[in-house]
Structures are given as structure tokens and as C-alpha cells.
VOSE-390685 format. One record per residue (C-alpha): residue number from 1; residue in one letter; x, y, z. Coordinates in Angstrom, 2 decimals. Layout:
% VOSE-390685
NUM  A  X  Y  Z
...
***
This chain:
% VOSE-390685
1  M  57.54  55.00  -113.91
2  A  55.01  56.82  -111.17
3  L  52.13  54.71  -110.69
4  G  49.94  57.88  -110.59
5  N  50.84  58.00  -114.35
6  F  48.75  54.39  -115.07
7  E  46.06  55.74  -118.13
8  T  44.04  52.36  -117.05
9  L  44.72  50.62  -114.05
10  H  42.05  48.35  -112.74
11  Y  44.03  46.06  -110.38
12  L  46.73  47.23  -108.55
13  Y  48.27  43.64  -106.67
14  L  51.59  44.34  -104.49
15  Y  50.68  41.85  -101.88
16  N  52.99  39.41  -100.15
17  N  56.32  41.08  -101.24
18  K  58.75  42.91  -98.61
19  L  57.69  46.50  -99.48
20  S  58.81  49.23  -96.78
21  G  58.27  52.56  -96.51
22  S  54.94  54.73  -96.31
23  I  51.91  54.14  -98.88
24  P  52.46  56.99  -101.44
25  P  49.48  59.57  -101.26
26  D  49.62  60.06  -105.29
27  L  48.07  56.72  -105.87
28  A  45.20  58.67  -105.48
29  N  46.05  60.12  -108.78
30  I  44.76  57.03  -110.39
31  N  41.23  57.68  -109.70
32  N  41.19  60.96  -111.92
33  R  41.11  58.59  -114.81
34  M  38.43  56.93  -112.83
35  N  40.37  53.39  -113.24
36  L  41.25  51.45  -110.17
37  W  38.84  49.20  -108.58
38  V  41.06  46.97  -106.33
39  L  44.51  48.02  -104.35
40  H  46.07  45.13  -102.60
41  L  49.26  45.88  -100.70
42  S  48.71  43.10  -97.55
43  N  51.52  41.29  -96.36
44  N  54.28  43.47  -96.59
45  Q  56.34  46.11  -94.14
46  L  54.47  49.41  -94.96
47  S  54.41  51.90  -92.10
48  G  53.16  55.20  -91.32
49  E  49.85  56.28  -91.75
50  I  47.43  55.39  -94.26
51  P  47.10  58.48  -96.62
52  S  43.66  60.45  -96.40
53  E  44.07  60.74  -100.15
54  L  43.01  57.29  -100.75
55  G  39.48  58.64  -100.02
56  R  39.56  60.04  -103.60
57  L  39.74  56.58  -104.98
58  V  35.68  57.03  -105.37
59  N  35.56  53.80  -107.46
60  L  37.60  51.56  -105.44
61  R  35.57  48.48  -104.43
62  R  38.38  46.24  -102.50
63  L  41.17  47.93  -100.51
64  Y  43.42  45.29  -98.39
65  L  46.03  46.88  -96.49
66  F  46.32  44.18  -93.91
67  S  49.54  42.14  -92.01
68  N  51.58  45.50  -92.39
69  Q  52.66  47.98  -89.60
70  L  51.09  50.87  -90.45
71  T  50.10  53.23  -87.32
72  G  48.07  56.37  -87.21
73  N  44.21  56.62  -87.25
74  I  41.79  55.30  -90.19
75  P  41.20  58.34  -92.19
76  A  37.58  59.28  -92.01
77  E  38.05  60.28  -95.84
78  L  37.70  56.48  -96.42
79  G  34.01  56.99  -95.93
80  N  33.73  58.67  -99.27
81  L  34.50  55.13  -101.48
82  S  31.14  54.94  -101.55
83  N  31.59  52.13  -103.84
84  L  33.75  50.22  -101.50
85  I  32.90  46.32  -100.87
86  T  35.89  45.36  -99.10
87  L  37.88  46.85  -96.51
88  D  40.82  44.88  -94.67
89  L  43.06  47.13  -92.21
90  S  43.49  44.35  -90.04
91  N  46.90  42.98  -88.35
92  N  48.57  46.42  -88.37
93  Q  49.10  49.26  -85.28
94  L  46.59  51.37  -85.89
95  S  44.90  53.36  -82.99
96  G  42.11  55.85  -82.28
97  N  38.46  55.76  -82.82
98  I  36.74  53.57  -85.59
99  P  35.45  56.63  -87.76
100  P  31.59  56.86  -87.88
101  E  32.18  57.76  -91.52
102  L  32.74  54.38  -92.25
103  G  28.93  53.88  -92.34
104  N  28.30  55.59  -95.19
105  L  29.95  52.39  -97.26
106  D  26.30  51.32  -98.48
107  N  27.66  48.74  -100.60
108  L  30.04  47.61  -97.76
109  A  29.90  43.77  -97.47
110  W  33.40  43.01  -95.95
111  L  34.63  45.24  -92.82
112  V  37.97  43.98  -91.06
113  L  39.49  45.87  -88.54
114  S  41.08  43.14  -86.26
115  H  44.23  42.73  -84.43
116  N  45.01  46.65  -84.08
117  Q  44.80  49.06  -81.39
118  L  41.27  50.82  -81.97
119  T  40.14  52.45  -79.01
120  G  36.49  53.82  -78.28
121  G  33.16  52.17  -79.37
122  I  31.54  50.27  -82.10
123  P  30.11  53.29  -83.96
124  S  26.24  53.28  -84.21
125  S  26.80  54.03  -87.81
126  I  27.63  50.79  -88.61
127  G  24.22  49.71  -88.63
128  N  23.58  51.48  -91.66
129  L  25.71  49.17  -93.70
130  S  22.78  46.96  -94.49
131  N  24.95  44.77  -97.19
132  L  27.52  44.01  -94.51
133  V  28.40  40.30  -94.55
134  Y  31.87  40.18  -92.35
135  F  32.43  42.53  -89.39
136  S  35.43  42.09  -87.38
137  T  37.25  44.40  -85.06
138  S  38.62  41.62  -82.65
139  T  41.68  41.84  -80.68
140  N  41.37  45.66  -80.31
141  Q  40.88  47.63  -77.46
142  L  37.37  48.63  -77.90
143  T  35.14  49.30  -74.79
144  E  31.20  50.84  -74.60
145  N  28.84  48.73  -75.15
146  M  27.55  47.00  -78.29
147  P  25.15  49.42  -80.18
148  T  21.63  48.04  -80.93
149  E  21.94  49.31  -84.55
150  L  23.93  46.24  -85.08
151  G  20.50  44.81  -85.21
152  N  20.11  46.05  -88.59
153  L  22.35  43.92  -90.26
154  V  20.20  41.32  -91.20
155  N  22.78  40.14  -94.10
156  L  25.69  39.56  -91.78
157  S  26.80  36.31  -91.54
158  R  30.16  36.67  -89.67
159  L  30.51  38.84  -86.19
160  Q  33.93  38.92  -84.66
161  L  33.95  41.06  -81.76
162  Q  36.28  39.10  -79.08
163  N  39.50  40.30  -77.52
164  N  38.28  43.76  -76.65
165  Q  36.78  45.20  -73.66
166  I  33.13  45.95  -74.60
167  T  31.12  46.29  -71.56
168  G  27.16  46.19  -70.96
169  S  24.76  43.49  -72.05
170  I  24.29  41.67  -75.46
171  P  21.57  43.51  -77.32
172  T  18.08  41.57  -77.90
173  V  17.94  42.93  -81.26
174  I  20.67  40.27  -82.16
175  E  17.87  37.88  -82.87
176  N  17.53  39.87  -86.09
177  L  20.94  38.50  -87.34
178  V  18.78  35.50  -88.79
179  N  21.85  35.03  -91.37
180  L  24.52  34.63  -88.95
181  L  26.63  31.55  -89.35
182  D  29.49  32.87  -86.91
183  L  29.25  34.88  -83.76
184  N  32.16  35.33  -81.90
185  L  31.97  37.67  -78.20
186  S  34.46  35.99  -76.26
187  D  37.30  37.64  -74.14
188  N  34.97  41.14  -73.51
189  Q  33.54  42.25  -70.35
190  L  29.97  42.10  -71.20
191  S  27.56  41.60  -68.13
192  G  24.04  40.56  -67.71
193  T  22.57  37.37  -68.86
194  L  22.22  35.68  -72.15
195  P  19.02  37.08  -73.95
196  V  16.86  34.18  -74.58
197  E  16.72  36.18  -78.13
198  I  20.01  33.90  -78.90
199  G  17.50  31.22  -79.97
200  E  16.41  32.75  -82.95
201  L  19.94  32.76  -84.77
202  A  18.58  29.41  -86.34
203  A  21.74  29.75  -89.18
204  V  24.40  30.02  -86.58
205  E  27.12  27.37  -86.59
206  R  29.65  29.01  -84.04
207  L  28.85  30.64  -81.03
208  F  31.45  32.01  -78.86
209  I  30.54  34.00  -75.55
210  S  33.02  32.87  -73.18
211  D  35.42  34.66  -70.99
212  N  33.14  37.24  -70.05
213  Q  31.13  38.56  -66.85
214  L  27.69  36.84  -68.07
215  I  25.74  35.62  -65.12
216  G  22.00  33.99  -64.95
217  S  20.94  30.73  -66.55
218  I  21.70  29.33  -69.81
219  P  18.31  29.98  -71.93
220  E  16.78  26.46  -73.13
221  E  16.26  28.59  -76.62
222  I  19.82  27.61  -77.40
223  G  18.37  24.16  -78.14
224  N  16.84  25.30  -80.80
225  L  19.85  26.29  -82.71
226  S  19.78  22.87  -85.03
227  N  22.80  24.07  -86.90
228  L  25.53  24.60  -84.19
229  T  28.73  22.86  -84.25
230  W  30.52  25.05  -81.76
231  L  28.95  26.46  -78.48
232  R  31.37  28.24  -76.27
233  L  30.22  29.99  -73.12
234  H  33.08  28.84  -70.69
235  D  34.57  31.24  -68.11
236  N  31.61  33.29  -67.29
237  Q  29.76  33.23  -63.91
238  L  26.59  31.30  -65.49
239  D  24.68  29.51  -62.81
240  G  21.71  27.45  -62.96
241  S  21.40  23.93  -64.38
242  I  22.61  22.62  -68.19
243  P  19.65  22.92  -70.48
244  Q  18.14  19.50  -71.38
245  G  17.71  21.14  -74.87
246  L  21.08  20.96  -75.62
247  G  20.75  17.59  -76.46
248  N  19.03  18.40  -79.55
249  L  22.17  20.25  -81.04
250  T  22.83  16.77  -83.16
251  K  25.27  18.37  -84.90
252  L  27.62  19.97  -82.29
253  Q  31.28  18.98  -82.24
254  R  32.18  21.60  -79.48
255  L  30.51  21.89  -76.00
256  F  32.58  24.30  -73.76
257  L  30.78  25.26  -70.38
258  H  33.76  25.04  -68.07
259  H  34.64  27.48  -65.83
260  N  30.99  28.71  -64.62
261  Q  28.80  27.98  -61.59
262  L  26.83  25.77  -63.10
263  E  24.62  23.05  -60.80
264  G  22.53  20.45  -60.75
265  S  23.18  16.95  -62.66
266  I  24.52  16.31  -66.16
267  P  21.53  15.87  -68.37
268  G  21.09  12.45  -69.61
269  E  19.97  13.74  -72.88
270  L  23.21  15.31  -73.88
271  G  23.92  11.22  -74.81
272  S  22.25  12.12  -78.15
273  L  25.33  14.38  -79.35
274  A  26.69  11.73  -81.31
275  S  28.47  14.03  -83.37
276  L  30.28  15.55  -80.39
277  E  34.08  15.24  -80.17
278  K  34.87  17.58  -77.30
279  F  33.14  18.16  -73.97
280  Y  34.28  20.51  -71.16
281  L  32.47  20.92  -67.74
282  S  35.83  21.28  -65.45
283  D  35.34  23.74  -62.90
284  N  31.16  24.26  -62.25
285  L  28.89  23.43  -59.22
286  L  27.79  20.16  -60.62
287  T  26.53  17.29  -58.70
288  G  25.04  13.67  -58.93
289  G  26.67  10.79  -61.17
290  M  27.94  10.36  -64.58
291  P  24.89  9.52  -66.89
292  S  25.09  6.63  -68.38
293  E  23.82  8.32  -71.95
294  L  27.37  9.58  -72.04
295  A  28.54  6.07  -73.73
296  Q  26.48  7.48  -76.34
297  M  28.71  10.05  -77.50
298  V  30.96  7.37  -79.85
299  N  33.19  10.53  -81.47
300  L  33.85  11.88  -78.17
301  T  37.44  12.47  -77.93
302  H  37.92  14.82  -74.67
303  L  35.99  14.75  -71.86
304  F  36.56  17.08  -68.75
305  L  34.95  16.93  -65.76
306  E  37.32  17.94  -62.85
307  S  36.66  20.03  -60.13
308  N  32.95  19.61  -59.45
309  R  31.10  18.06  -57.08
310  L  30.37  14.60  -58.81
311  T  30.28  11.62  -57.18
312  G  29.37  7.86  -57.48
313  P  30.68  5.13  -59.96
314  I  31.79  6.11  -63.06
315  I  29.91  4.23  -66.05
316  A  31.98  1.28  -67.13
317  D  31.16  1.67  -70.85
318  L  33.53  4.57  -70.98
319  A  36.08  1.93  -71.33
320  D  34.45  1.08  -74.67
321  M  34.91  4.18  -76.14
322  A  37.57  3.73  -78.57
323  A  37.97  7.38  -79.47
324  L  38.01  8.93  -76.25
325  S  41.71  9.74  -75.70
326  D  41.69  12.48  -72.89
327  I  39.45  12.30  -70.01
328  R  40.09  14.39  -66.74
329  C  37.49  13.54  -63.99
330  A  39.81  14.75  -61.07
331  Y  38.90  16.24  -57.95
332  N  35.38  14.81  -57.41
333  G  33.89  11.86  -55.71
334  L  34.42  9.54  -58.42
335  Y  35.15  5.92  -58.28
336  A  35.38  2.85  -60.51
337  A  34.92  -0.41  -59.25
338  D  35.64  -2.32  -62.25
339  E  39.30  -3.00  -62.73
340  D  39.74  -3.00  -66.39
341  L  37.75  0.77  -66.28
342  R  40.42  1.77  -63.65
343  T  43.37  1.18  -65.96
344  F  41.52  2.73  -68.88
345  L  41.25  5.77  -66.84
346  S  44.75  5.74  -65.55
347  T  46.35  5.53  -68.71
348  R  44.23  8.96  -69.69
349  D  44.52  10.84  -66.31
350  P  47.08  9.00  -64.20
351  D  46.15  10.83  -60.63
352  W  42.36  10.62  -61.41
353  E  42.11  8.37  -57.99
354  D  44.23  9.93  -55.90
355  T  42.06  13.08  -55.86
356  Q  38.49  11.91  -55.17
357  T  36.65  12.68  -52.51
358  V  34.98  9.24  -51.54
359  F  33.25  7.62  -48.86
360  P  35.75  5.37  -46.71
361  E  35.85  1.58  -46.57
362  N  36.01  -1.06  -44.11
363  V  33.46  1.19  -41.79
364  R  32.72  -0.94  -38.47
365  A  30.47  0.07  -35.43
366  V  32.04  -1.35  -32.08
367  P  29.90  -1.09  -28.92
368  L  32.13  0.42  -26.10
369  S  29.26  0.80  -23.06
370  T  25.49  1.07  -22.58
371  D  25.63  4.55  -24.32
372  T  28.74  4.84  -26.39
373  M  29.53  3.31  -29.80
374  E  32.97  3.31  -31.86
375  V  32.93  4.19  -35.30
376  R  36.02  2.77  -37.20
377  W  37.10  3.00  -40.84
378  D  40.14  3.01  -43.24
379  A  41.49  6.44  -44.52
380  I  41.05  7.30  -48.31
381  A  43.70  7.66  -50.79
382  Y  43.25  11.83  -50.96
383  T  44.61  13.35  -47.84
384  D  46.36  16.29  -49.13
385  D  43.53  19.36  -48.90
386  P  41.84  20.11  -45.86
387  G  38.99  17.88  -44.78
388  E  36.96  15.64  -42.23
389  Y  35.09  12.80  -42.21
390  R  31.55  13.13  -41.00
391  V  29.47  10.45  -39.14
392  S  25.69  9.93  -39.28
393  Y  23.71  7.63  -37.52
394  G  19.91  6.61  -37.50
395  T  17.89  3.90  -35.68
396  S  16.50  2.33  -39.01
397  P  18.25  0.64  -41.61
398  G  18.71  3.03  -44.33
399  G  17.95  6.13  -42.91
400  P  17.22  8.58  -41.90
401  Y  20.52  9.23  -40.60
402  N  21.17  12.22  -37.92
403  F  24.73  14.19  -38.08
404  Y  26.69  13.31  -34.90
405  N  30.16  15.02  -35.73
406  A  33.36  15.41  -37.77
407  T  36.94  14.29  -37.03
408  K  39.61  17.31  -37.21
409  D  40.71  16.64  -40.42
410  K  41.01  13.24  -42.91
411  S  43.90  11.47  -41.03
412  V  41.44  10.35  -38.05
413  T  39.76  7.13  -38.86
414  Q  37.71  6.46  -35.68
415  M  35.06  8.59  -33.49
416  E  33.31  7.59  -30.30
417  V  29.40  8.20  -30.45
418  T  27.90  8.95  -27.29
419  G  24.63  9.69  -25.49
420  L  23.07  6.69  -27.26
421  D  20.39  4.62  -25.53
422  P  21.30  1.11  -23.78
423  D  20.35  -2.03  -25.65
424  T  19.39  -0.19  -29.08
425  T  20.86  -1.14  -32.34
426  Y  22.01  2.20  -34.64
427  Y  23.01  2.36  -38.19
428  F  25.93  4.46  -38.97
429  V  27.56  5.96  -42.40
430  V  30.53  8.06  -42.79
431  Q  30.98  10.59  -45.60
432  T  34.02  12.35  -46.41
433  R  34.24  16.17  -46.91
434  T  37.01  17.74  -48.52
435  E  36.91  21.91  -48.08
436  S  37.39  24.39  -51.17
437  N  40.81  24.71  -51.95
438  A  43.18  25.51  -55.12
439  Q  42.25  22.61  -57.00
440  N  38.42  22.86  -56.83
441  Q  36.28  26.06  -55.60
442  N  33.86  23.34  -54.38
443  Q  33.40  22.10  -51.02
444  I  32.48  18.57  -51.70
445  E  30.93  15.79  -49.90
446  S  31.11  11.90  -50.77
447  E  28.22  9.58  -50.90
448  Y  27.40  7.97  -47.41
449  S  29.43  4.78  -46.75
450  A  28.30  1.40  -46.64
451  E  25.76  1.20  -43.60
452  V  27.22  -1.02  -40.50
453  S  24.97  -1.56  -37.47
454  G  26.02  -2.07  -33.93
455  T  24.06  -2.26  -30.67
456  T  24.83  -0.78  -27.56
457  T  25.21  -2.81  -24.55
458  I  22.54  -2.90  -21.68
459  A  23.98  -2.33  -18.04
460  A  22.39  -2.02  -14.50
461  D  24.37  -0.92  -11.67
462  L  22.85  -3.03  -8.84
463  S  24.05  -2.21  -5.26
464  I  23.21  -3.63  -2.31
465  T  23.41  -2.23  1.75
466  K  22.55  -4.15  5.02
467  T  21.83  -3.20  8.44
468  A  21.46  -5.86  11.68
469  T  20.50  -4.98  15.01
470  D  23.57  -4.46  17.02
471  P  23.75  -5.34  19.70
472  V  21.29  -8.31  20.31
473  I  20.83  -10.50  23.60
474  A  21.56  -14.07  23.16
475  G  18.25  -16.06  22.66
476  A  16.61  -12.79  21.10
477  E  15.49  -11.66  17.54
478  L  18.10  -10.36  15.27
479  L  16.91  -8.33  12.12
480  Y  18.71  -7.64  8.87
481  N  17.36  -4.95  6.69
482  L  18.77  -5.29  3.17
483  T  17.92  -2.45  0.49
484  V  18.91  -3.38  -3.04
485  F  18.98  -0.61  -5.99
486  N  18.91  -0.44  -9.25
487  G  20.92  2.43  -10.40
488  G  20.13  1.65  -14.35
489  P  20.67  2.93  -16.88
490  S  19.06  -0.27  -18.26
491  D  16.63  -2.77  -16.37
492  A  18.14  -5.50  -14.48
493  T  16.64  -8.93  -15.28
494  H  16.38  -11.81  -12.98
495  V  17.98  -10.20  -10.02
496  I  18.98  -12.60  -7.06
497  L  19.55  -11.65  -3.90
498  T  21.90  -13.90  -1.79
499  D  22.38  -13.72  2.33
500  D  24.79  -16.31  3.91
501  V  22.75  -15.94  7.13
502  P  25.17  -17.59  9.82
503  Q  24.73  -20.61  11.76
504  E  24.47  -18.51  15.00
505  V  20.86  -17.47  13.65
506  E  18.38  -20.04  13.78
507  N  15.13  -20.22  11.86
508  P  15.72  -17.55  9.41
509  E  12.71  -15.95  7.53
510  Y  12.35  -12.70  5.40
511  S  9.85  -10.43  4.47
512  T  9.18  -8.25  1.43
513  D  6.18  -5.80  2.56
514  N  7.58  -4.61  5.71
515  G  7.04  -7.34  7.94
516  K  3.53  -8.19  7.02
517  T  4.10  -11.39  5.81
518  W  6.99  -14.20  6.25
519  E  8.56  -16.85  4.58
520  D  11.57  -19.26  5.63
521  W  14.67  -17.97  4.23
522  T  16.48  -20.48  1.91
523  G  20.15  -18.54  1.47
524  S  18.60  -16.61  -1.82
525  L  15.72  -14.85  -3.37
526  D  14.62  -14.07  -6.93
527  L  13.46  -10.47  -7.21
528  G  12.61  -10.43  -10.91
529  T  13.32  -7.34  -13.09
530  M  14.17  -4.29  -11.13
531  P  13.70  -1.00  -13.24
532  G  16.21  1.49  -13.18
533  G  16.20  3.98  -10.32
534  Q  13.92  1.49  -8.23
535  P  14.88  -0.01  -4.83
536  R  13.80  -3.18  -3.51
537  V  13.88  -3.78  0.66
538  V  14.01  -7.11  1.98
539  T  13.97  -8.11  5.78
540  I  15.61  -11.16  7.18
541  R  15.03  -12.15  11.06
542  G  15.94  -15.20  13.04
543  T  16.65  -15.88  16.52
544  V  20.08  -15.68  17.94
545  S  21.09  -18.95  19.84
546  A  20.93  -18.94  23.28
547  Q  24.63  -20.09  23.68
548  S  25.90  -17.42  20.91
549  W  28.44  -14.98  21.83
550  G  30.68  -12.34  20.54
551  T  30.75  -11.10  16.86
552  I  28.31  -12.70  14.80
553  T  29.00  -11.64  10.68
554  S  26.75  -11.70  7.67
555  T  27.09  -10.91  4.27
556  A  24.23  -10.52  1.36
557  G  24.91  -10.13  -2.08
558  V  22.88  -9.24  -5.56
559  S  23.61  -10.43  -9.12
560  S  21.65  -10.33  -12.36
561  E  21.72  -11.67  -15.72
562  T  22.32  -7.75  -17.14
563  M  25.90  -6.85  -17.20
564  D  26.61  -4.80  -13.97
565  P  29.35  -2.09  -14.86
566  N  30.60  -1.62  -11.58
567  S  30.86  -4.72  -9.09
568  S  32.53  -3.30  -6.08
569  N  29.28  -2.38  -4.72
570  N  27.19  -5.90  -5.12
571  T  27.98  -6.85  -1.80
572  A  27.23  -5.78  2.20
573  S  28.17  -7.20  5.78
574  A  26.95  -6.23  8.66
575  E  28.33  -7.34  12.07
576  T  26.22  -7.96  15.29
577  T  27.41  -8.30  18.81
578  A  26.17  -11.32  20.71
579  L  25.34  -10.45  24.60
580  I  24.57  -12.98  27.25
581  R  22.73  -11.65  30.67
582  G  23.68  -12.49  34.04
583  D  20.99  -15.10  34.36
584  L  21.80  -17.27  31.57
585  N  23.73  -20.29  32.09
586  M  27.60  -19.85  31.65
587  N  28.27  -23.38  32.51
588  G  29.55  -23.83  28.37
589  V  32.08  -21.35  29.20
590  V  33.62  -21.39  32.49
591  D  36.40  -23.87  31.53
592  L  37.26  -21.77  28.52
593  P  40.76  -20.59  29.54
594  D  41.28  -17.87  26.68
595  V  37.68  -16.31  27.25
596  I  37.61  -12.80  29.10
597  I  33.98  -12.03  30.54
598  A  33.13  -8.51  30.68
599  L  30.40  -7.59  32.97
600  Q  28.95  -4.40  32.00
601  I  26.37  -2.83  34.19
602  L  23.27  -1.25  32.55
603  V  22.22  2.07  34.20
604  G  18.64  3.20  32.97
605  G  19.40  1.15  29.99
606  K  22.94  2.51  29.21
607  V  26.20  1.32  30.37
608  G  27.36  2.67  33.26
609  S  30.78  0.59  33.94
610  S  32.54  -2.43  33.26
611  F  34.64  -4.56  34.60
612  F  36.60  -7.97  33.40
613  V  37.22  -11.51  35.12
614  Q  38.89  -14.72  33.49
615  A  35.87  -16.80  32.52
616  A  37.50  -19.87  34.54
617  D  37.33  -17.17  37.79
618  F  33.78  -16.54  36.90
619  N  31.14  -17.41  39.55
620  G  27.27  -17.11  38.77
621  D  26.85  -15.82  42.32
622  M  28.66  -12.44  40.82
623  V  25.87  -11.38  39.01
624  V  23.00  -12.96  41.19
625  G  20.15  -10.60  41.67
626  L  21.27  -8.10  38.93
627  P  19.31  -8.40  35.98
628  D  21.04  -5.27  34.16
629  V  24.35  -6.67  34.44
630  I  25.15  -7.61  30.54
631  L  28.08  -10.36  30.36
632  I  29.86  -10.28  26.75
633  L  32.25  -12.93  26.21
634  Q  35.64  -12.09  24.54
635  K  38.41  -13.98  23.39
636  T  41.91  -12.76  24.78
637  S  43.43  -12.32  21.22
638  D  40.37  -10.12  20.31
639  L  41.32  -7.69  23.03
640  K  45.15  -7.23  22.31
***
């Protein structure tokens, strides 16, 4: 019997079979008797196009053709089915545009076109369907902007447009959809900002706008959606901070904000989300520490925080969260001091500790000189990705700190800090930095290490020079000029000048005021404190013994309580030749066989000629009447 020959047929249910072939056009003949209300051919293997003749079934209330293999366009004639309440063409291979004639279906409450290959935009005429409760075009190839006429669908409870290529911004008229329970705009190419008008959707329970190109901040008004159970805004380009008002969403079970550009800290107010089970914040720019209030999320099973810029200690109470089965916090700057907590974390995220950009341990500062300290530390575990250690210092405990320099990578564990002031205490801290890499879009810096202090050494480079009268006549005055100089950089304290004035110089005295006053020389002189760059001149005088002859050597030295980096210039010597005039008594030397007497004839104060005689052969008559003859006594060995 042909289906078109039925006289009375209100319901035709042929779903969940293996029917194949095309839909017979003569089904439209049933309508001649105004009988068919429901046509249900879903979950078969029907192919071909939807017959346009179905548009003659004017009393049809429900048309179910989903989950077949139907192709071609949606017939515009279906817009004639003015009594239609449900139209479900999903899960086929339909193509072409959505016919605007569907906007004529005034009684339509259920329009499901998902999982096809439809193109073009959503017709603005859809906005005429004032009784529409469920509208889905998900998983097609729709483009263009969302029509503002969708704001007319005030009875809509489910709007599912996900998995298309819809562009443009979310229209602000969405605020009119006050009965909306489920809004899914995910996996499109929506741009612009999230409109604050979303906060007017008081009834909404599931809000999915992930995987788009949205920018700007998350509106605080979303915190007004007190019935919200799922919020998915991940995989956009949202920035700004996480609104504290999200802590008002006490029914929230899923909060997915990962893969954005969110900044700032995790608000402690989110600890009020006692119903939350899954909380994803991975791959953002979040900073600060982990708020202790997270431990109040007693139903939390999944906590994903990896690849941010979080630093500081992980809250110890996390180990008491019995429901927490999956935590991911890799590629941050987090650490755990409590051994039980470390075990808890490692059982859920085995590599977490080896991927943290934390401050180095065992930092110490070693003085090397008056202006240099060497800062040393132990390498951190995470050295795989490019990065550096950054050394900073200050002159007060706790900072502020001045950045000094960075190492070439994370394998270097020491740095010399130069250009410091002598005898000064400095306070050093070290940070670790990891550059952005495949695992984390962020450049991340650790907290400062524990502060260590070190004091540069004080040093004064003292030097001394010494000159003497040369030659000098026996019995005459001999002057020594000593110049002590502090080359710095520090002041030299308790500077002591010494001079072993030889015994040939009798009655030695010294002067520190260029000969104005004289004091007895006792072998040393305390010069007190000498500032850097300052010289001191001391003059020592004495009388050369009348019987002295030959070379007289005198050595002076300088020392200080302050460290001297160069001791090679702390002593100086001067030599003087003692001469004997011809009218002096030579009886004391004439019997010395190894002494040669050099007679130098002075002409106009200058040596004119010399001749030598053995002391034993010397006769004073040789120089009688020659006052300008100088006798120089020298040992024979000195002449060789």
C-alpha cells in the first residue's frame, strides 16, 4: 500500500531503522486529507534531497529528519508549514544557505540544523520566530555576523551556534534573551569584546564563548549570573584581571579561562565557589601567588595553573583537598617547602617541581677586594629552557635593590660585582628568569632569593720614596727627605714611618713642617690617619761622623693597620757617599792595607782630576795647602 493512500494518518514514525533511498515525494499526498501531524524518519540511511513537496504538509507540527545522509539544500517550501512546531534536520549532509522562508514559521519552537554543511549567514528573518525555544546551527560552515534580530527571540532557552565561522561582535541585544539557559557561541571567529549586557541573562546556566578572537576584559557583570553552572571563555585573547565578582557564582561547577592573556593575581574571592569541580587557568599571564582561599573549594577535582607567571609557595592546605585528583602547575615559579605537600603534588603532576623558575638556594657573598664581591649560588633544577640568573644589590637590608647584571644562561652559578665602595656592607639577592618558550608564552621571573650581605675590604696603597744628600763631607749635615703617599682608595689608619738611620749619622732629628721645628728621631713616627690621595713629607737630619767614609745606606719603611694591596712600594733606600777633606786627620786609616785613597781635585766646585794611592803610602803632606782636594776612602774590593 502506498503511504499516500492512507485516509487517516496523524503520526508516521519510521525512525531508528535502516531505511535507505530517498524520501518519496508522494508523502505530500497525505496532506490532501489534512491528516499528518508528525513525520519522524530519523536515524535511518535515507539519502538524496529533501522533497520540496513536503512543503504541502501544511498541518504538520513536527518534522524529524535528523541522522540520515540527506544532501542538497533545505527546501524553501518548508517555510509554508505554518503549523510546524519542531523542525530537526541535524546530522545530515545538507548544504547551501538557510532559507529565509523558515522565518515564516510563526509557531516554530524547535529549529535544529546542526551538523550539516550549511553556508552563508543566519537569516535575519529567524528573528520573526517569537515562539522559538531551541535554535541550533552548530557544526556547519556558517559565516557573516550574528543578526541583531536574534534579540527578538525572547522565549529562547537554548541558542547553539558553535563550530562555525561566524564573524563580527556579539550583538548587545543579546540582553533581551532573558529566558536563555544555554548560550553556546564557541569555535567561531567572533571578535570585539564581551558585551556587558551578557550580565542581564539572569537565567543562563551554561555560557560557552570559547575558541574565538575576543579581546578586552571579562565584564564584572558576569558575576550577576547567579544560576551559572558552566562558564567557558577559554582560547580567546581576553586580557585584564579576573573579576572578583566571579566569586558570587556559587552554583558554578566548571570555570574555564585558560589560553587567554589574563593578568594580575588569582582573586581570593574565588574561594567562595564551593561547588566548583574544574578550574582551568593555564596559559595566561597571571602573577602573584596561589591564594589560600582556594582550599575552600572542597569539591574541586581539577586545578590547572600551568604556564603562567605565578610565584611563591603553594598553599599547604592543598594536600587536604581529598577530591583533588588532577593538579597541573608546571612552568611557573612555585615551590613547596612541606614534604607531604610535595609528595601530594608529585603523585598528581610528577614533573611539576622540575619545571619551576624558582630563586636559587645557598646564595652567599664573598669579598674579593675593596670594590669587588663575588656572589655565588646553587643552580635550580629547571635549566632546560633559555634563561638567566639576575643579581641585584642594595645598601640597606630588604632593599631597594639595584639590578647589576645577568648570567649568560642558567648553568652559571657565580658573578663578580665590581665598582663597589670599599669598607661598605652590601645586600645581595638573586632572581631566576626563564625566557618564553614552547611550554610557556611568558617570560617568568622568580621571587628574590634570601638576602645575603657582604662587606668589601678596606685597602690603602701606601708608598714611600726617599732621597739623601749625596755626597756629604764627613762631619757635615746629612738630610733625608721621605715622602709617604696614600694611593687609596681607603683611608690608611695608624700609619707608621720607620727609618733605620745608620750609626754613622749622629744626633738624628726629624721635621714634619718643612724644617720649621725639629724633634729627636727615635726610629719611628706615627703619622696617624692618612686620607687617600694625600702625601706626607718628613725630613730627617743628622751629622755624619768625622771618621765616616765610603757609602752610607739608609732604609725607610711605611705600614698601616689598613690592608695594603701592594707591599712592594712600602720601603725605600737611599745611599750617600761620605767624603773626607784633605785637612782631616787620616791617621786612622793609613794602616789599613786594603784601603785606597782617591784624591779628587775640585776646580770651581767640580771634579777636575783624580789619582789613587794606597792608604799605607799616603802622606798628609800630599794635600797640605790644597783645601779643594777631597779624599775618598774606598776598599780595594769595591774597585774590582
